[in-house]
Z-matrix of the N, CA and C atoms (Angstrom, degrees):
N
C 1 1.459
C 2 1.523 1 108.76
N 3 1.320 2 113.41 1 155.02
C 4 1.463 3 119.29 2 -176.34
C 5 1.521 4 108.92 3 -137.98
N 6 1.347 5 116.57 4 136.35
C 7 1.453 6 122.21 5 178.78
C 8 1.527 7 110.35 6 -71.97
N 9 1.335 8 116.49 7 131.17
C 10 1.460 9 123.12 8 175.50
C 11 1.524 10 108.19 9 -136.29
N 12 1.310 11 116.39 10 169.55
C 13 1.465 12 122.58 11 172.62
C 14 1.523 13 108.12 12 -105.16
N 15 1.332 14 115.71 13 143.12
C 16 1.468 15 121.60 14 176.60
C 17 1.525 16 106.89 15 -112.21
N 18 1.325 17 115.94 16 129.56
C 19 1.457 18 120.59 17 175.39
C 20 1.521 19 108.01 18 -113.94
N 21 1.321 20 115.52 19 132.50
C 22 1.464 21 122.29 20 178.94
C 23 1.522 22 107.29 21 -126.76
N 24 1.313 23 116.15 22 127.95
C 25 1.462 24 121.27 23 -176.60
C 26 1.527 25 109.04 24 -128.22
N 27 1.325 26 115.39 25 132.71
C 28 1.464 27 122.73 26 173.38
C 29 1.526 28 106.40 27 -114.04
N 30 1.328 29 117.00 28 127.96
C 31 1.467 30 120.72 29 -177.71
C 32 1.523 31 109.60 30 -157.91
N 33 1.325 32 115.74 31 177.13
C 34 1.465 33 120.99 32 174.80
C 35 1.524 34 109.28 33 -79.26
N 36 1.314 35 115.90 34 145.61
C 37 1.464 36 122.14 35 -178.26
C 38 1.531 37 112.10 36 -54.46
N 39 1.313 38 116.85 37 -37.05
C 40 1.464 39 120.99 38 -176.07
C 41 1.531 40 111.41 39 -61.38
N 42 1.332 41 118.15 40 -22.23
C 43 1.462 42 122.05 41 -179.32
C 44 1.526 43 113.21 42 -92.40
N 45 1.320 44 118.63 43 -0.09
C 46 1.460 45 122.63 44 -174.33
C 47 1.525 46 113.03 45 -53.45
N 48 1.307 47 118.02 46 -49.15
C 49 1.460 48 121.25 47 -178.03
C 50 1.519 49 112.74 48 -59.11
N 51 1.324 50 116.74 49 -42.21
C 52 1.465 51 120.93 50 -179.56
C 53 1.526 52 110.96 51 -66.84
N 54 1.321 53 116.81 52 -39.25
C 55 1.463 54 120.67 53 -179.78
C 56 1.524 55 110.53 54 -68.48
N 57 1.332 56 117.30 55 -45.44
C 58 1.465 57 120.24 56 179.14
C 59 1.523 58 111.02 57 -63.40
N 60 1.322 59 117.15 58 -35.74
C 61 1.463 60 121.30 59 176.33
C 62 1.538 61 110.35 60 -62.93
N 63 1.323 62 116.79 61 -39.92
C 64 1.469 63 120.85 62 177.99
C 65 1.520 64 111.56 63 -66.40
N 66 1.335 65 116.99 64 -38.53
C 67 1.465 66 120.01 65 177.20
C 68 1.519 67 110.63 66 -63.74
N 69 1.322 68 115.83 67 -45.52
C 70 1.472 69 120.59 68 179.55
C 71 1.530 70 110.95 69 -62.83
N 72 1.311 71 116.49 70 -42.26
C 73 1.467 72 122.03 71 178.59
C 74 1.532 73 110.65 72 -61.72
N 75 1.317 74 116.83 73 -27.44
C 76 1.464 75 122.61 74 179.66
C 77 1.523 76 112.78 75 -85.97
N 78 1.328 77 116.46 76 -2.78
C 79 1.462 78 119.77 77 -179.87
C 80 1.518 79 113.84 78 90.33
N 81 1.339 80 116.65 79 21.65
C 82 1.467 81 121.76 80 177.54
C 83 1.524 82 107.98 81 -113.91
N 84 1.335 83 118.38 82 90.18
C 85 1.462 84 120.47 83 -175.95
C 86 1.527 85 113.67 84 -80.96
N 87 1.329 86 118.28 85 -21.15
C 88 1.469 87 121.33 86 -176.90
C 89 1.516 88 111.77 87 -103.12
N 90 1.326 89 116.28 88 144.03
C 91 1.466 90 121.40 89 -179.30
C 92 1.528 91 109.30 90 -164.34
N 93 1.312 92 115.35 91 167.45
C 94 1.458 93 122.28 92 172.04
C 95 1.520 94 107.52 93 -126.95
N 96 1.336 95 116.71 94 136.92
C 97 1.466 96 121.97 95 178.61
C 98 1.517 97 108.17 96 -120.02
N 99 1.314 98 115.64 97 128.62
C 100 1.465 99 121.90 98 174.62
C 101 1.527 100 106.25 99 -113.81
N 102 1.326 101 115.63 100 123.85
C 103 1.461 102 120.95 101 -176.50
C 104 1.524 103 110.68 102 -95.56
N 105 1.328 104 114.64 103 163.10
C 106 1.461 105 123.22 104 175.72
C 107 1.525 106 111.74 105 57.97
N 108 1.326 107 116.57 106 50.50
C 109 1.461 108 122.81 107 179.71
C 110 1.521 109 108.87 108 -85.33
N 111 1.315 110 116.68 109 134.64
C 112 1.460 111 120.92 110 177.48
C 113 1.519 112 109.57 111 -123.24
N 114 1.316 113 115.94 112 159.23
C 115 1.457 114 120.97 113 178.83
C 116 1.511 115 110.33 114 162.45
N 117 1.325 116 115.39 115 -165.90
C 118 1.456 117 121.64 116 -179.83
C 119 1.511 118 108.41 117 -134.21
N 120 1.318 119 116.22 118 131.22
C 121 1.456 120 121.83 119 -179.72
C 122 1.508 121 110.24 120 -143.95
N 123 1.335 122 115.42 121 -159.48
C 124 1.471 123 120.39 122 -179.28
C 125 1.518 124 111.89 123 -59.79
N 126 1.334 125 116.94 124 -31.11
C 127 1.463 126 120.91 125 -178.29
C 128 1.516 127 113.51 126 -84.90
N 129 1.324 128 118.49 127 4.19
C 130 1.452 129 121.75 128 -178.97
C 131 1.516 130 111.15 129 104.30
N 132 1.331 131 116.60 130 -159.51
C 133 1.450 132 122.45 131 -176.55
C 134 1.520 133 110.67 132 -95.75
N 135 1.326 134 115.82 133 133.46
C 136 1.467 135 121.72 134 173.20
C 137 1.522 136 106.02 135 -104.98
N 138 1.307 137 116.97 136 117.73
C 139 1.452 138 122.00 137 -174.34
C 140 1.516 139 111.77 138 -106.67
N 141 1.329 140 116.14 139 154.74
C 142 1.460 141 120.44 140 175.75
C 143 1.525 142 110.77 141 -110.23
N 144 1.338 143 116.43 142 27.64
C 145 1.456 144 121.49 143 -178.21
C 146 1.523 145 113.79 144 -74.69
N 147 1.322 146 117.11 145 -16.69
C 148 1.449 147 121.15 146 -174.75
C 149 1.530 148 111.20 147 -105.32
N 150 1.322 149 115.97 148 165.23
C 151 1.466 150 120.25 149 175.56
C 152 1.526 151 109.07 150 -63.00
N 153 1.340 152 116.86 151 153.02
C 154 1.458 153 121.53 152 -178.37
C 155 1.526 154 111.06 153 -59.73
N 156 1.316 155 115.75 154 131.18
C 157 1.455 156 121.72 155 178.13
C 158 1.516 157 109.23 156 -134.82
N 159 1.305 158 116.15 157 176.88
C 160 1.466 159 120.61 158 176.73
C 161 1.519 160 111.93 159 -70.00
N 162 1.327 161 118.21 160 -8.91
C 163 1.459 162 121.37 161 179.40
C 164 1.525 163 112.28 162 -92.40
N 165 1.334 164 117.52 163 2.35
C 166 1.464 165 120.14 164 176.82
C 167 1.517 166 109.65 165 -61.00
N 168 1.316 167 115.45 166 151.92
C 169 1.454 168 120.75 167 179.03
C 170 1.514 169 111.22 168 -87.93
N 171 1.323 170 115.02 169 150.91
C 172 1.461 171 122.34 170 177.46
C 173 1.520 172 108.89 171 -126.48
N 174 1.320 173 114.87 172 158.39
C 175 1.463 174 122.54 173 175.59
C 176 1.521 175 106.33 174 -126.26
N 177 1.325 176 116.02 175 123.98
C 178 1.463 177 122.13 176 179.48
C 179 1.515 178 107.79 177 -115.56
N 180 1.324 179 116.34 178 132.19
C 181 1.460 180 120.88 179 176.01
C 182 1.524 181 108.06 180 -129.47
N 183 1.325 182 115.29 181 138.83
C 184 1.462 183 120.79 182 178.86
C 185 1.527 184 108.34 183 -152.11
N 186 1.311 185 115.44 184 160.76
C 187 1.464 186 121.97 185 179.90
C 188 1.519 187 108.47 186 -126.62
N 189 1.332 188 116.17 187 146.78
C 190 1.455 189 120.09 188 -178.08
C 191 1.518 190 110.47 189 -154.11
N 192 1.344 191 117.10 190 160.46
C 193 1.463 192 120.96 191 178.49
C 194 1.537 193 110.80 192 -66.48
N 195 1.322 194 118.02 193 143.11
C 196 1.473 195 121.55 194 -178.05
C 197 1.522 196 114.17 195 -55.14
N 198 1.324 197 117.99 196 -31.05
C 199 1.471 198 119.55 197 -177.52
C 200 1.531 199 112.73 198 -68.13
N 201 1.322 200 118.52 199 -14.66
C 202 1.468 201 121.81 200 178.55
C 203 1.529 202 112.16 201 -86.82
N 204 1.338 203 117.32 202 -4.38
C 205 1.464 204 121.14 203 -174.61
C 206 1.530 205 114.12 204 -54.45
N 207 1.339 206 121.00 205 -47.14
C 208 1.474 207 118.64 206 -178.82
C 209 1.531 208 113.23 207 -58.37
N 210 1.320 209 117.69 208 -42.87
C 211 1.460 210 121.26 209 179.92
C 212 1.530 211 111.23 210 -68.52
N 213 1.321 212 116.48 211 -42.42
C 214 1.472 213 120.87 212 178.36
C 215 1.528 214 109.76 213 -60.84
N 216 1.314 215 115.82 214 -46.35
C 217 1.468 216 120.04 215 -178.05
C 218 1.530 217 111.93 216 -59.30
N 219 1.312 218 117.37 217 -46.09
C 220 1.467 219 121.16 218 -179.49
C 221 1.529 220 110.77 219 -64.70
N 222 1.326 221 117.57 220 -49.67
C 223 1.468 222 120.69 221 -176.52
C 224 1.523 223 112.51 222 -64.68
N 225 1.322 224 117.20 223 -45.89
C 226 1.472 225 120.13 224 -178.37
C 227 1.520 226 110.71 225 -69.30
N 228 1.327 227 117.39 226 -41.59
C 229 1.474 228 119.85 227 178.91
C 230 1.535 229 109.98 228 -59.55
N 231 1.323 230 117.66 229 -45.09
C 232 1.473 231 120.50 230 178.78
C 233 1.520 232 111.47 231 -59.66
N 234 1.318 233 117.18 232 -44.54
C 235 1.466 234 121.44 233 -179.43
C 236 1.524 235 111.10 234 -65.06
N 237 1.330 236 117.31 235 -47.65
C 238 1.465 237 120.12 236 -177.92
C 239 1.528 238 111.95 237 -69.09
N 240 1.323 239 117.94 238 -34.07
C 241 1.472 240 120.03 239 175.73
C 242 1.518 241 110.89 240 -63.08
N 243 1.320 242 116.18 241 -34.03
C 244 1.467 243 121.42 242 -178.90
C 245 1.529 244 111.98 243 -79.06
N 246 1.350 245 116.48 244 -42.03
C 247 1.459 246 120.30 245 -169.72
C 248 1.523 247 115.36 246 -115.89
N 249 1.324 248 118.56 247 -10.55
C 250 1.460 249 121.77 248 178.65
C 251 1.513 250 112.23 249 94.81
N 252 1.324 251 114.89 250 162.64
C 253 1.455 252 121.66 251 -179.97
C 254 1.515 253 110.38 252 130.23
N 255 1.318 254 115.17 253 170.42
C 256 1.455 255 122.54 254 179.81
C 257 1.511 256 108.52 255 -125.82
N 258 1.333 257 116.66 256 141.11
C 259 1.462 258 120.88 257 -176.53
C 260 1.521 259 110.42 258 -133.77
N 261 1.332 260 115.25 259 139.89
C 262 1.460 261 122.55 260 174.76
C 263 1.517 262 107.93 261 -128.41
N 264 1.325 263 116.51 262 135.93
C 265 1.456 264 121.95 263 175.65
C 266 1.516 265 107.58 264 -125.98
N 267 1.321 266 115.98 265 129.24
C 268 1.459 267 120.57 266 -177.65
C 269 1.523 268 110.44 267 -141.69
N 270 1.323 269 115.49 268 169.65
C 271 1.458 270 121.52 269 177.06
C 272 1.522 271 109.78 270 -82.80
N 273 1.307 272 115.72 271 146.79
C 274 1.469 273 121.93 272 176.23
C 275 1.520 274 108.19 273 -147.54
N 276 1.304 275 115.61 274 164.81
C 277 1.461 276 121.67 275 176.24
C 278 1.517 277 108.30 276 -118.20
N 279 1.326 278 115.83 277 130.33
C 280 1.457 279 121.16 278 176.28
C 281 1.521 280 108.30 279 -93.90
N 282 1.292 281 115.77 280 126.25
C 283 1.448 282 121.47 281 175.54
C 284 1.515 283 107.83 282 -86.12
N 285 1.313 284 116.55 283 105.20
C 286 1.458 285 120.77 284 -178.18
C 287 1.527 286 109.16 285 -77.62
N 288 1.320 287 115.41 286 132.36
C 289 1.459 288 121.48 287 -178.86
C 290 1.526 289 109.56 288 -125.84
N 291 1.281 290 115.58 289 162.92
C 292 1.469 291 119.95 290 175.37
C 293 1.514 292 107.39 291 -100.11
N 294 1.298 293 116.33 292 147.77
C 295 1.456 294 120.91 293 178.46
C 296 1.517 295 109.06 294 -77.03
N 297 1.314 296 115.12 295 138.64
C 298 1.468 297 120.64 296 176.48
C 299 1.530 298 109.63 297 -82.53
N 300 1.280 299 116.85 298 133.15
C 301 1.461 300 121.37 299 177.66
C 302 1.524 301 107.44 300 -112.45
N 303 1.323 302 115.56 301 125.30
C 304 1.484 303 117.44 302 -178.78
C 305 1.504 304 111.37 303 -108.39
């Protein structure tokens, strides 16, 4: 197993491109995006009662080596301060596996 950092970002769909650009600029090329996320947080309730729009919420999750944390923090903070969103960074363990060859 190997220690990694997990970054989770909640934002409006319209900001997706800017956020992914910030992740890439930080050296995090891989990510997962889940669209049409609903829930309740500090900003109130996000509902899925309406037709899909550019204001729908997204959830982005990515993993990166701990040594990239200072760069990730600066780039993501700048982007979210400009465009909005919420970010969480935590420790995680990557279970390293070998590829099966058939």
